Phi, psi and omega in degrees: 000137187286140172254154176301140182274133172056053183286119176273118181295342177280348180287139179292148183238167172221146176292141188293338178305339176297345175256016179305135178081357183297328181295308178299326181296317179292319177302319179300327183267005174084019183276161181268100188305309190295314184293319184291313182286327180302312181290341174270350183075028184232137173284134181303329183284357176277333184301123179098349182293136188282343184240342175288149180249145171251150169292131183301324181293321179290322180295318179293322181295323183299324181284322174301314179295321180298316176302314179291316190279338176269352187050045173242100188292339178252040185297315182295318178309311185275337173291320180287330178299331179263358188280122183276140185303324179292345173291350174284004176072215184307315184295323178288319178294329173297326180289303186293341178264004173293154183289323176225165179299322177300318176290331177293318180289317179300327173292319171305320182287309186299324181266354187306320179299339176275346185263318188213135179259167175055040179215166181230138177218128187208152168258124182220153175293130177253198183275155178062034175077011185273159171254145183240125171259102188262153181206135177199139172279140177243008172294114188292336181282348179271090187275314177280105180214021178299314182299317180303312179300322178287319176288329176295316177293331174292320177293317179293322176303322186283336172296315180295313180296335171301332181258326187258359176103159186294342183255004173296141175222149176288171175283318185213155175228137184234141175229144182278344181271156177301163179296123175280172187294315185264050185292344174291336180293324178297318181295323180291319182294319184263347183053043183202163175294137181250138179240126175257172178058037176269169184288339181208176172261140184196154169253132174242133188210167184279141186293341184301339178282346186297332180278353182296139178284140175289133182295330181250034181300138180203102185295320184294314178297326178293318183294311178302319179295313177304311182294320180293319182290316179300323183284326180289327183280347180289136177269144181121197184274192186292152183299141174283168178298322184296320180291325177292329176291314177302316175303310182297322177295311187304313186293328180271352181303327177293347173270005188110161183296119181290150177277162179305316182295324179297313177296319183298316183292322178298319183273358178063035177228173180277162176297326180290331178289323179292317180295320183288329181288322175293320178301325178300332174264004177079026183242149167262174180297316177300319176302319188297316178301319183290319180296313176301319182293315182293318181300311178298325180296315180296318179299310184294323176294341173280345169276091196294340181274359184274115183297147185297329176298317179296316180298319180300314182293322177296334182266357173099011178265137178283338181223151178298327184294324177295318179295313182301314176301310181302311184293328177290328177289326179283325194245338189079009172225147178292157174307317179297314179298317177299316176301312183296326175296326176292327177289322179295331182269000000 
């Protein structure tokens, strides 16, 4: 597999899966693959890899170059329009395996930093009671990014359509770039009014869809994707034993609290080695389970669309009442009261 040439570790990156399918898409439009990729500084066989990283500037240049060389001004618009959520790799699978659409979008936002750097993505209240899913690259050196903005909102649209059906459309769509010549195609692609020269790129929609269940919900897969994406996004060396233990605990929690022997077997070390590694951090095995549950509980409770029963299952509790008792012991407040206090603040 090719590696990026002269990769600057300080350059913002994006996972290469965001370019899944671009090679056949260019070919379909009659573009010159070698010339387009060569001008972007990317090897064609890197596009679509779930773990390889691309410079964000090169990724944006790839789509701008593809638009120019295929003479298709709306290349990014139509590429994003046909992009399947699972082709986003770990990030996409985390979204589609979430319990509800609201949780899916919150997972997209919460995990975005592990997928793409020097960019912002957030869910915010908009006008007229609408919710806005906003996206913008913040790297100042990336000036040409229109194609990226249009393909990204198309990708996010298809995550929502995964839940609401292929004919769902937002109320409004916003782009930061000026109105292009063939802007009517944008209204056709999103089936919504489009506003250009806006402060950010965004989909605006009614909040009632957030409660809808995702058709492919899978809590175990969700936790696995979250853990793998976070591990992949970490900068630095290989995980130490303490981090490996915590990762193994987290992945197994939706099946119930794992035993010491289960974690030791998964890591192919002795139970005594697990205990010794934890002792170096001042923890017993029971402490490690408890600490992981506490940290995850706070994170999940911040995801307001995630039902409390789902939070309990993700933490390995078979009943909501058991989670409620544990959380009240940790914090002095029930999970529901804790979540309400977050809203007030």
